[in-house]
C-alpha positions as CSV (number, residue, x, y, z in Angstrom):
1,M,103.1,150.2,84.9
2,E,102.7,147.5,82.2
3,V,101.0,144.2,83.2
4,V,101.9,141.1,81.1
5,V,99.2,138.4,81.3
6,I,100.5,134.8,81.2
7,N,98.2,132.4,79.4
8,I,97.3,129.5,81.6
9,S,98.5,127.0,79.0
10,D,102.0,128.5,79.4
11,I,102.3,128.7,83.1
12,S,103.9,125.2,83.4
13,K,106.4,126.0,80.7
14,M,108.3,128.6,82.7
15,S,111.8,127.9,83.8
16,S,115.1,129.5,84.8
17,S,115.9,130.0,81.1
18,N,113.1,132.5,81.0
19,I,115.3,134.6,83.3
20,V,118.9,134.0,82.4
21,S,120.9,131.4,80.4
22,V,121.4,128.3,82.6
23,N,123.1,124.9,82.2
24,P,120.5,122.5,80.8
25,N,122.6,119.4,82.0
26,Q,123.5,120.5,85.5
27,L,122.9,117.2,87.3
28,E,125.2,115.0,85.4
29,I,127.8,117.7,85.0
30,Y,127.6,118.3,88.8
31,A,128.1,114.6,89.5
32,D,131.0,114.6,87.1
33,S,132.6,117.6,88.8
34,I,132.4,116.4,92.4
35,T,133.6,112.9,91.4
36,L,136.6,114.2,89.5
37,D,137.5,116.6,92.3
38,N,137.4,113.8,94.9
39,L,139.4,111.4,92.7
40,A,142.0,114.1,92.1
41,Q,142.5,114.3,95.8
42,G,142.8,110.5,95.9
43,D,145.4,110.6,93.2
44,K,147.5,113.0,95.2
45,A,147.3,110.8,98.3
46,R,148.3,107.7,96.3
47,D,151.3,109.6,94.8
48,K,152.6,110.2,98.3
49,I,153.2,106.4,98.8
50,R,156.9,106.2,98.9
51,D,157.8,103.2,101.1
52,E,156.4,100.0,102.6
53,A,155.1,101.8,105.7
54,S,153.1,104.4,103.7
55,L,151.8,101.6,101.4
56,K,150.6,99.7,104.5
57,R,148.8,102.8,105.9
58,H,147.2,103.4,102.5
59,Q,146.0,99.8,102.3
60,A,144.6,100.0,105.8
61,A,142.8,103.3,104.8
62,V,141.2,101.7,101.8
63,K,140.0,98.7,103.8
64,A,138.6,100.9,106.5
65,S,136.8,103.1,103.9
66,F,135.3,100.0,102.3
67,E,134.2,98.5,105.6
68,R,132.6,101.8,106.6
69,A,130.8,102.0,103.2
70,I,129.3,98.5,103.5
71,C,128.4,99.1,107.2
72,G,130.7,96.4,108.4
73,L,130.4,92.6,108.1
74,P,127.9,90.3,109.8
75,N,129.2,88.7,113.0
76,P,131.2,85.7,111.9
77,G,130.0,82.3,113.1
78,K,130.4,78.6,112.3
79,V,129.9,77.9,108.6
80,N,128.1,74.6,108.1
81,T,128.9,72.8,104.8
82,T,127.1,69.8,103.2
83,I,128.4,68.0,100.1
84,T,125.2,66.8,98.5
85,N,126.5,65.1,95.3
86,T,129.9,63.9,93.9
87,F,130.4,62.6,90.4
88,T,133.1,62.4,87.7
89,T,132.8,64.5,84.6
90,G,135.6,64.1,82.0
91,N,138.9,64.4,83.8
92,L,137.4,66.1,86.8
93,I,135.6,65.3,90.0
94,C,132.7,67.6,90.7
95,E,131.0,68.1,94.1
96,S,127.8,70.0,94.7
97,L,127.9,71.9,98.0
98,I,125.6,73.9,100.4
99,L,127.1,76.4,102.7
100,E,125.2,77.9,105.7
101,T,127.1,81.2,105.8
102,L,124.7,82.7,108.4
103,P,122.1,80.8,110.6
104,G,119.3,79.7,108.3
105,Y,120.9,81.4,105.3
106,F,122.3,79.2,102.5
107,A,124.7,79.6,99.6
108,T,125.3,77.0,96.9
109,A,128.5,76.0,95.0
110,N,130.3,73.4,93.0
111,I,133.8,72.1,93.6
112,Y,135.9,70.9,90.7
113,K,139.3,69.2,90.9
114,P,141.4,66.8,88.8
115,A,140.2,63.2,89.1
116,D,143.8,62.0,89.5
117,A,144.8,64.7,92.1
118,K,146.8,63.7,95.1
119,G,147.8,65.7,98.2
120,K,147.2,69.4,98.7
121,L,146.5,71.5,95.6
122,P,146.3,75.3,95.1
123,A,142.7,76.5,94.9
124,V,140.7,79.3,93.2
125,L,137.4,80.7,94.2
126,M,135.3,81.8,91.2
127,V,132.5,84.3,92.1
128,C,129.9,84.6,89.4
129,G,128.9,87.6,87.3
130,H,125.3,88.7,86.6
131,S,123.7,85.6,85.2
132,A,120.5,84.2,86.5
133,Q,122.0,80.7,86.2
134,G,124.9,81.7,88.4
135,R,127.8,79.2,88.6
136,M,125.9,76.8,86.4
137,E,125.9,79.3,83.4
138,T,127.8,77.8,80.5
139,V,130.5,80.5,80.4
140,Y,131.1,80.1,84.1
141,Q,131.2,76.3,84.0
142,R,133.8,76.7,81.4
143,V,136.0,79.0,83.5
144,Q,135.7,76.7,86.6
145,R,136.6,73.6,84.6
146,T,139.4,75.2,82.6
147,I,141.2,76.4,85.8
148,A,140.5,73.0,87.6
149,S,142.1,71.2,84.6
150,A,145.3,73.2,85.2
151,G,145.6,71.3,88.6
152,F,143.5,73.4,91.0
153,V,140.6,72.8,93.4
154,V,138.1,75.4,92.0
155,M,135.0,76.5,93.8
156,G,132.2,78.2,91.8
157,L,129.9,80.2,94.2
158,D,126.4,81.4,93.5
159,P,125.9,85.1,94.5
160,I,122.7,86.4,96.1
161,G,119.8,86.2,93.7
162,Q,121.5,83.9,91.2
163,G,121.8,80.2,90.5
164,E,120.1,78.4,93.3
165,R,119.6,81.5,95.4
166,F,116.5,83.3,94.1
167,S,114.8,85.2,96.9
168,Y,111.4,86.0,95.7
169,L,109.8,82.6,94.9
170,E,106.3,82.4,96.0
171,D,104.3,79.1,96.5
172,G,102.8,77.9,93.3
173,R,105.0,80.1,91.1
174,H,108.0,79.0,89.1
175,I,109.0,82.5,88.1
176,P,110.4,84.9,90.8
177,A,108.1,87.8,91.8
178,V,111.2,90.0,91.6
179,A,113.5,89.2,88.7
180,P,116.8,87.5,89.8
181,C,120.2,89.1,89.4
182,T,120.5,92.9,89.2
183,N,116.9,93.6,89.9
184,E,116.9,91.5,93.1
185,H,120.2,93.2,94.2
186,D,118.7,96.6,93.9
187,Y,115.3,95.7,95.3
188,A,116.7,94.3,98.5
189,G,119.7,96.7,98.4
190,V,117.4,99.8,98.8
191,Q,115.9,98.2,102.0
192,C,119.3,97.5,103.3
193,L,120.4,101.1,102.9
194,L,117.3,102.5,104.5
195,A,118.0,100.3,107.5
196,G,121.6,101.5,107.7
197,V,123.3,98.4,106.2
198,S,124.5,97.5,102.7
199,I,123.6,94.4,100.6
200,T,127.3,94.4,99.7
201,R,128.3,93.2,103.2
202,Y,126.4,89.9,102.6
203,F,128.2,89.4,99.2
204,V,131.5,89.9,101.0
205,H,130.6,87.7,103.9
206,D,129.6,84.8,101.6
207,G,132.9,85.2,99.7
208,I,135.0,85.2,102.9
209,C,133.1,82.1,104.1
210,A,133.9,80.4,100.8
211,L,137.6,81.3,101.1
212,D,137.7,80.0,104.6
213,Y,135.9,76.7,103.5
214,L,138.5,76.2,100.8
215,A,141.3,76.8,103.2
216,S,139.8,74.2,105.6
217,R,139.7,71.4,103.0
218,D,142.2,68.5,103.3
219,D,143.0,68.7,99.6
220,V,143.7,72.5,99.5
221,D,147.0,74.3,100.3
222,A,145.6,77.1,102.5
223,D,148.4,79.5,101.6
224,K,147.7,79.2,97.8
225,I,144.1,80.4,97.2
226,G,143.2,82.7,94.4
227,V,140.0,84.5,93.4
228,T,138.5,85.4,90.1
229,G,135.2,86.5,88.6
230,S,133.8,88.5,85.7
231,S,131.5,91.5,85.7
232,G,129.5,91.3,88.9
233,G,132.0,88.5,89.8
234,G,134.8,91.0,89.0
235,T,133.1,93.3,91.5
236,Q,133.0,90.6,94.1
237,T,136.7,89.7,93.4
238,S,137.5,93.4,93.9
239,M,135.5,93.5,97.1
240,L,137.4,90.5,98.5
241,M,140.7,92.1,97.5
242,M,139.8,95.1,99.8
243,A,138.1,93.3,102.6
244,A,140.3,90.1,102.9
245,P,143.5,90.4,101.0
246,E,145.2,88.4,103.7
247,K,143.2,85.3,102.7
248,I,144.1,85.7,98.9
249,A,147.4,84.7,97.4
250,A,146.5,85.9,93.9
251,A,143.6,87.6,92.1
252,A,142.3,87.9,88.6
253,P,139.3,90.4,88.4
254,A,137.7,90.1,85.0
255,T,135.6,92.7,83.0
256,F,135.0,95.1,85.9
257,I,138.3,96.9,86.9
258,S,138.3,100.2,84.9
259,D,138.2,103.5,86.8
260,R,135.5,105.7,88.1
261,K,136.1,108.4,85.5
262,A,135.5,106.0,82.6
263,I,132.4,104.5,84.2
264,L,131.1,108.0,85.0
265,Y,131.5,109.2,81.4
266,S,129.9,106.0,80.0
267,R,126.8,106.8,82.0
268,Q,126.8,103.0,82.9
269,A,124.3,102.1,85.5
270,Q,125.5,99.8,88.4
271,D,123.4,97.9,90.9
272,L,123.7,98.5,94.6
273,E,126.3,95.9,95.6
274,Q,128.6,97.8,93.3
275,I,127.8,101.1,94.9
276,W,130.0,101.8,98.0
277,P,128.7,105.0,99.6
278,G,131.3,107.6,100.4
279,M,134.3,105.8,99.0
280,V,134.8,108.3,96.1
281,K,134.4,111.1,98.6
282,D,137.3,109.4,100.5
283,G,139.3,109.7,97.2
284,F,139.4,106.0,96.4
285,D,139.2,104.5,93.0
286,H,139.7,101.2,91.2
287,A,143.5,101.8,91.6
288,D,143.1,101.5,95.3
289,I,141.4,98.1,94.9
290,L,144.6,96.9,93.2
291,A,146.8,98.6,95.7
292,C,145.3,96.5,98.5
293,M,146.9,93.4,96.9
294,V,150.5,94.7,96.6
295,P,152.9,92.9,96.3
296,K,150.8,89.8,95.5
297,P,150.2,88.6,91.9
298,V,147.2,90.3,90.1
299,M,146.1,90.0,86.5
300,L,143.4,92.2,85.1
301,L,141.3,90.3,82.6
302,T,139.8,92.7,80.1
303,V,138.1,92.9,76.7
304,D,138.5,95.7,74.2
305,S,134.8,96.5,73.8
306,D,133.5,96.4,77.3
307,F,131.0,98.8,79.0
308,F,133.6,98.9,81.8
309,P,135.9,100.8,79.5
310,L,139.4,99.4,78.7
311,E,140.9,102.9,78.8
312,G,140.0,103.1,82.5
313,A,141.8,99.8,83.1
314,H,144.9,101.1,81.4
315,R,144.8,104.3,83.6
316,T,144.4,102.1,86.7
317,I,147.5,100.0,85.7
318,E,149.5,103.2,85.2
319,K,148.6,104.5,88.6
320,T,149.4,101.3,90.5
321,K,152.4,99.6,88.7
322,R,154.7,101.9,90.7
323,L,153.4,100.4,93.9
324,W,154.5,96.8,92.7
325,E,157.8,98.2,91.6
326,L,158.3,99.9,94.9
327,S,157.9,96.5,96.6
328,G,160.3,94.8,94.2
329,S,157.5,92.9,92.5
330,G,157.0,94.9,89.3
331,D,156.3,91.8,87.2
332,K,153.4,90.6,89.4
333,L,150.9,93.1,88.0
334,E,149.6,91.9,84.6
335,I,146.8,92.6,82.1
336,C,145.3,90.4,79.4
337,T,142.9,91.8,76.8
338,D,140.7,89.8,74.5
339,T,138.8,91.0,71.4
340,S,135.3,90.8,72.7
341,G,132.3,92.5,74.2
342,H,131.6,92.2,77.9
343,A,132.3,88.5,78.7
344,Y,134.6,86.0,80.5
345,T,135.8,84.6,77.2
346,F,137.4,81.2,76.7
347,T,140.6,83.1,75.9
348,L,140.4,84.9,79.3
349,A,139.6,81.6,81.0
350,N,142.8,80.1,79.6
351,A,144.7,83.2,80.6
352,A,143.3,83.0,84.1
353,A,144.4,79.3,84.3
354,D,147.9,80.2,83.2
355,F,148.1,83.1,85.5
356,F,147.1,81.1,88.6
357,S,149.4,78.3,87.5
358,R,152.4,80.6,87.3
359,A,151.4,82.6,90.5
360,L,150.5,79.6,92.7
361,K,152.4,76.6,91.2
362,G,155.4,78.3,89.7
363,V,154.8,76.9,86.1
364,P,152.7,77.9,83.2
365,C,149.9,75.7,81.8
366,K,148.9,74.7,78.4
367,A,145.8,76.4,76.9
368,L,142.8,74.2,76.2
369,E,141.0,74.3,72.9
370,D,137.5,73.1,74.1
371,M,135.7,72.4,77.4
372,E,132.5,70.4,77.9
373,T,129.7,71.7,80.1
374,L,126.7,70.0,81.8
375,E,123.0,70.6,82.2
376,E,122.2,72.8,85.2
377,E,120.2,70.1,87.0
378,K,123.3,67.8,87.1
379,L,125.1,70.6,89.1
380,Y,122.3,71.3,91.6
381,A,123.2,71.3,95.3
382,T,119.6,71.3,96.4
383,K,116.7,69.0,95.5
384,T,114.5,71.7,93.9
385,G,117.4,73.8,92.5
386,Q,116.6,76.7,94.9
387,V,117.6,77.1,98.6
388,V,114.3,79.0,99.3
389,T,112.1,76.0,98.3
390,S,114.4,73.2,99.4
391,L,115.8,74.6,102.6
392,H,113.4,77.4,103.4
393,S,116.4,79.7,103.4
394,R,116.4,83.2,104.9
395,I,116.7,86.0,102.4
396,I,118.2,89.5,102.6
397,H,114.9,91.0,103.5
398,D,114.9,88.8,106.7
399,F,118.2,90.5,107.7
400,V,116.6,93.9,107.1
401,L,113.7,93.0,109.4
402,D,116.3,91.9,112.0
403,E,118.1,95.3,111.7
404,L,114.8,97.1,112.1
405,Q,113.9,95.1,115.2
406,E,117.3,95.8,116.7
407,I,116.9,99.5,115.9
408,N,113.5,99.6,117.7
409,E,115.0,97.8,120.7
410,Q,117.9,100.2,120.9
411,N,115.8,103.3,120.4
412,S,113.3,102.2,123.1
413,K,116.2,102.6,125.6
414,I,117.0,106.1,124.6
415,N,115.1,109.1,125.9
416,F,113.2,111.3,123.6
417,E,115.4,114.4,123.8
418,T,118.6,112.4,123.1
419,R,116.9,110.9,120.1
420,R,115.6,114.2,118.9
421,I,119.1,115.8,119.1
422,S,120.6,112.7,117.4
423,A,118.0,112.9,114.5
424,R,118.7,116.6,114.0
425,N,122.5,116.0,113.9
426,F,121.9,113.2,111.4
427,I,119.9,115.5,109.1
428,K,122.3,118.4,109.6
429,T,125.3,116.2,108.6
430,Q,123.6,115.0,105.5
431,A,122.2,118.4,104.4
432,E,125.3,120.4,105.1
433,N,127.5,118.0,103.3
434,Y,128.5,120.6,100.6
435,K,130.5,123.7,100.1
436,P,128.3,126.8,100.9
437,Y,127.6,129.1,98.0
438,P,126.5,132.7,98.0
439,L,122.9,133.5,97.3
440,Y,122.6,135.3,93.9
441,I,118.9,135.7,93.2
442,K,117.9,136.4,89.6
443,Q,114.4,137.6,88.7
444,K,112.4,138.0,85.4
445,Y,111.6,141.6,85.1
446,A,108.5,142.7,83.2
447,P,108.8,145.5,80.6
448,Q,108.8,149.1,82.0
449,N,109.1,147.7,85.6
450,G,105.7,146.2,85.2
451,E,104.2,142.9,86.5
452,F,103.4,139.4,85.2
453,S,100.0,138.0,86.1
454,V,97.9,134.9,85.7
455,Y,94.1,135.4,86.3
456,N,93.9,137.7,89.3
457,L,97.3,136.8,90.6
458,D,100.6,138.6,90.4
459,M,103.4,136.3,89.4
460,E,107.2,136.6,89.8
461,L,109.9,134.3,88.5
462,Y,113.1,133.6,90.3
463,T,116.2,131.4,89.9
464,W,119.2,130.9,92.3
465,Y,121.9,128.4,93.1
466,Q,121.4,126.2,96.2
467,Q,125.1,125.2,95.9
468,E,127.7,125.6,93.3
469,G,126.6,124.1,90.0
470,I,123.0,123.4,91.1
471,H,120.3,126.0,90.3
472,N,116.7,126.0,91.4
473,F,113.7,127.7,90.1
474,G,110.5,129.1,91.7
475,I,107.4,131.1,90.9
476,Y,105.8,133.4,93.4
477,F,102.1,134.2,93.4
478,N,100.0,136.6,95.4
479,K,96.7,138.2,94.9
480,C,97.2,141.4,93.0
481,S,97.2,144.7,95.0
482,T,97.6,142.8,98.3
483,K,100.4,142.4,100.8
484,P,100.5,138.7,101.8
485,S,100.2,138.0,105.6
486,K,102.6,135.1,105.3
487,T,104.5,133.1,102.6
488,I,104.0,129.5,101.8
489,I,106.6,127.5,100.0
490,A,104.9,124.8,98.0
491,V,106.9,121.7,96.9
492,W,105.6,118.5,95.1
493,D,106.7,116.1,92.5
494,G,106.9,117.9,89.2
495,G,107.1,121.3,90.8
496,T,106.3,124.2,88.5
497,T,105.8,121.9,85.5
498,L,102.6,120.6,87.2
499,L,101.3,124.0,88.3
500,H,98.3,123.5,86.1
501,K,97.2,120.6,88.3
502,H,97.7,122.6,91.5
503,L,96.6,126.1,90.4
504,D,93.2,125.9,92.2
505,E,95.0,125.2,95.4
506,V,97.4,128.2,94.8
507,M,94.5,130.5,94.0
508,D,92.6,129.5,97.2
509,L,95.7,130.2,99.3
510,C,96.2,133.6,97.6
511,E,92.5,134.5,98.2
512,Q,93.2,133.9,101.9
513,G,95.8,136.5,101.7
514,Y,98.9,134.3,101.5
515,G,101.8,134.5,99.1
516,V,102.6,131.1,97.5
517,F,106.1,130.3,96.3
518,V,106.1,127.2,94.1
519,V,109.7,125.7,94.0
520,D,111.4,123.1,91.9
521,L,113.8,121.0,94.1
522,T,116.7,119.1,92.6
523,G,115.8,116.5,90.1
524,T,112.2,117.4,89.5
525,G,110.2,120.0,87.7
526,T,112.2,122.3,85.4
527,V,115.5,121.3,87.1
528,S,115.3,117.5,86.3
529,D,117.4,117.9,83.2
530,G,115.2,115.3,81.5
531,L,116.5,112.6,83.8
532,Y,113.1,112.3,85.5
533,N,109.5,113.0,84.5
534,A,107.0,113.2,87.3
535,G,104.3,111.8,85.0
536,Q,106.2,108.7,84.0
537,P,107.4,105.7,86.1
538,D,111.1,105.7,87.1
539,Y,112.4,102.3,88.1
540,Y,116.0,101.0,88.2
541,Y,118.8,101.6,85.7
542,T,117.5,105.0,84.5
543,R,119.6,108.1,84.1
544,M,118.1,109.6,87.2
545,N,119.1,106.5,89.3
546,T,122.6,106.7,87.9
547,F,122.8,110.3,89.0
548,C,121.6,109.2,92.5
549,T,124.1,106.4,92.9
550,N,126.8,108.8,91.8
551,L,125.8,111.0,94.6
552,L,125.9,108.1,97.0
553,V,129.6,107.2,96.2
554,N,130.4,110.8,96.7
555,G,128.8,110.8,100.2
556,D,125.6,112.6,99.2
557,N,122.0,111.7,98.4
558,L,119.0,113.1,96.6
559,P,116.9,113.7,99.8
560,A,119.8,115.6,101.3
561,M,120.1,117.8,98.2
562,R,116.4,118.5,98.4
563,V,116.5,119.5,102.1
564,R,119.3,121.9,101.4
565,G,117.5,123.2,98.4
566,L,114.3,123.9,100.5
567,I,116.4,125.7,103.1
568,K,117.9,127.9,100.4
569,A,114.4,128.6,99.0
570,I,113.6,130.1,102.4
571,D,116.5,132.5,101.9
572,V,115.0,133.5,98.6
573,A,111.5,133.9,100.1
574,E,112.9,136.2,102.7
575,S,114.3,138.5,100.0
576,F,110.8,139.4,99.0
577,A,108.7,138.6,102.1
578,G,111.2,140.2,104.5
579,K,113.4,138.9,107.3
580,G,111.4,137.4,110.0
581,A,108.4,136.9,107.8
582,E,106.2,133.9,108.7
583,I,107.0,131.1,106.4
584,S,105.3,127.7,106.0
585,V,105.8,124.8,103.7
586,L,103.0,123.0,101.8
587,T,103.8,119.5,100.5
588,H,102.2,116.7,98.5
589,G,103.4,113.1,98.6
590,A,106.9,112.3,99.7
591,F,108.0,115.9,99.6
592,N,106.7,116.1,103.2
593,L,109.9,114.1,104.1
594,Y,112.1,117.0,103.0
595,A,110.0,119.6,104.6
596,L,110.0,117.9,108.0
597,M,113.7,117.3,107.9
598,A,114.2,121.0,106.8
599,K,112.0,122.1,109.8
600,M,114.3,120.1,112.2
601,M,117.2,122.2,110.9
602,D,115.6,125.6,110.3
603,A,113.5,127.5,112.9
604,R,112.2,129.8,110.1
605,I,109.7,127.1,109.0
606,H,106.6,127.9,111.1
607,H,104.5,125.0,109.9
608,V,104.4,122.1,107.5
609,D,101.1,121.5,105.8
610,E,101.2,117.8,104.6
611,R,98.6,117.1,101.9
612,T,98.4,113.6,100.5
613,P,101.5,112.8,102.6
614,L,103.9,109.9,102.6
615,E,103.1,108.3,105.9
616,S,106.0,106.0,106.5
617,V,109.5,105.3,105.0
618,K,109.8,102.2,107.2
619,K,107.1,100.5,105.3
620,F,109.4,100.4,102.3
621,A,111.8,98.4,104.3
622,Q,109.4,96.3,106.3
623,R,107.4,95.0,103.4
624,K,108.8,92.1,101.3
625,Y,107.3,93.7,98.3
626,Y,107.1,97.4,97.7
627,N,106.6,99.9,94.8
628,H,110.1,101.0,93.9
629,N,109.0,103.7,91.6
630,N,111.2,106.8,92.1
631,I,112.6,105.1,95.2
632,F,115.8,107.0,95.3
633,A,113.8,110.1,96.1
634,I,113.5,108.9,99.7
635,L,116.7,107.0,100.0
636,M,118.9,108.6,102.7
637,P,121.1,105.8,104.0
638,G,120.6,104.9,107.6
639,M,117.6,107.2,108.0
640,L,115.5,104.5,109.8
641,R,118.2,104.2,112.5
642,E,117.2,107.8,113.4
643,F,113.5,108.2,112.6
644,D,110.5,107.4,110.5
645,L,108.0,110.1,109.6
646,D,105.8,109.8,112.6
647,E,108.8,110.3,114.9
648,L,110.1,113.1,112.7
649,R,106.7,114.9,113.2
650,R,106.9,114.4,117.0
651,F,110.4,115.9,117.0
652,C,109.2,118.8,114.9
653,D,106.2,119.5,117.1
654,Y,108.4,119.4,120.3
655,Q,110.7,122.0,118.7
656,Q,107.7,124.1,117.7
657,K,106.4,124.1,121.3
658,S,109.8,124.9,122.7
659,K,110.2,128.1,120.8
């Protein structure tokens, strides 16, 4: 029998391709595949809309899916408003406004209206895109003033983390500790998801409060309120179209509406208020956002060179225009396209003004050629230009802490066994959220039925599919000429690509008579597809994070994929260790989370050896500041409603003793 000795310098270069040809881009292709399959089912459901009754059922289903995705809305309460400044600018009156949308939580806004206005006017809420200056950014000032000049009361609202609403301002510092805008949205958004809520719900709640405030004003016709916004503001417009269409008479989402297919293929990253977990799994796409507004007037404001691709917007129009025609309002779905990169251009601002004038006043308006803007300080609603420093406003993290406290109080009233069963069911639902796939194990065979070895260890290479389209890889070691007494599955960040760093550990275990199966779980080691490198930092807006958010909208997540991958690796281990063989799992770092969850599901795991373990997931949500490197590796939405790691260990220990 021939023995092939593997040089130590090559041991961490092995992969599935040493055995058979495999797809080197499996992760993104897998995300594409499940997304398109889910959207195809949604297209079929939408095509079945044939009358007003089926349209209303569809609209209700979209709204219900969105509300589930964002974990519902905060409990409504009284919205306190304070106008802090009023002045005339050109032909407009401008007000600066503070809204207390939740107790101790403040939003800032400006109101513009014609200086000569009399009686009740139609109104438009403008929600801002991703600009640190928020409503005060020059482009957004121009939009507000252009629409107001057409005879409207216009409210420009600062979103979370923008304008006067930076969250992470520390005493003595003028620059936020976490960058505003998209970085803040993701930073706080991760904590929300861990606690079982969504940052999106707070964006939507603010928008609904703003719509209600406009409707309450003496100078506004409450039946004629529109909404518009670009980019992140287009997202917020879309969210309000789904969550509160009854409050909106017309909508003009700008530079966001495309379709999921186009966004998917562009590999465009999106921040977490734009990620609605499970909605794609439910079959819903951008066409369904528009469908919620039928038969009301809607204009898509687009540009030809957007990173929200125009071709997607055209497909969305084609999929939905039939619904307006079905309702007898075929002329109320429009699209305007400017020649520009991603922007709410002056051309689109004029188009929006004309659209709202026709939709809410019944007459077109004349396009403006120029529009003055003001310095930010002139538009401030607060003394310092920030609600945190002026009003000691609460921030999203405070609501996360509230959720964690409520979770603790609720769980303290539930007995241990009920919680253990609930935790197991939660993990089971997450990990089994895929179509089962047969176990086809492929092995690297040495010449003449020989063996591979490294030092005094025999080595075998295996590859298999944990589910359709997702292959895994592992290397099995045991001391030559010995039959292992038990098998240890070893998982850590970097997997087999970092074997050279863990080889002493592997050799020690083999000397003790164990077999060690080092496995690459989804998105790490040799099956990372270059999306993630364990030796390099991985923060927001990377390809790996985009893959993870595509999993979220499809009702899946990376920890769940790794749990199911670990369970499949046990199947593989049994193929060479034998059915009923003693199998344990050795972990480093956060991989103990996957092993403990897998042990809750699979009684074949005898023991979990946690080395350099992650001690708590809750700390990432509890702390105002946390290290968000590779954070999606532990992001299983709602996990902390069921357990943290210490509780998970107790659940596992109880199961072990009960065997």
